[in-house]
Each structure stands twice: as structure tokens, then as C-alpha cells.
C-alpha positions, 0 to 999 in steps of 0.5 A: 223105450217111452217113445217106442211105446207111444208110437206103438200105441198111436199106430193102433189108434190113428184117430188119436194122431191129432192129439199126439201132434198137439202134444208135440206142437206144445213140446217142441221148441227148436225149428228143425225139430218142429219141421222134422216132426210136424211138417210144413203144415203142422199136420205131421211130416212124412216121417211122422206119418210113416212112424205112426202108421206102423210101416 
């Protein structure tokens, strides 16, 4: 539920996506998880972008 609440909040305030990516960058340690969330360039995977866009 916490994850859903965070995604909902960030879907309402796209300007804060960078803050969420920074938080996830400091939190995620496993390479597969980092790739899945942050993407190859650290700017957010396509899945991350889809989730925070609310689509």
C-alpha cells in the first residue's frame, strides 16, 4: 500500500520524479532491481515512467 501511495502522489506531481529517482538510487542495491527501476541511464526505466505517469 505504501508503494501505491507513493506512486499516486508522484503521478500528481511530475516535478518530483527526480527526487523519487534519487531516493530509489540510494535504496536499491541489486543490479537487476536498479536496472528495472532506474533504467540504463539512471533517469527511470520505461516501466517507472509508465507507473509515475498514471497510465
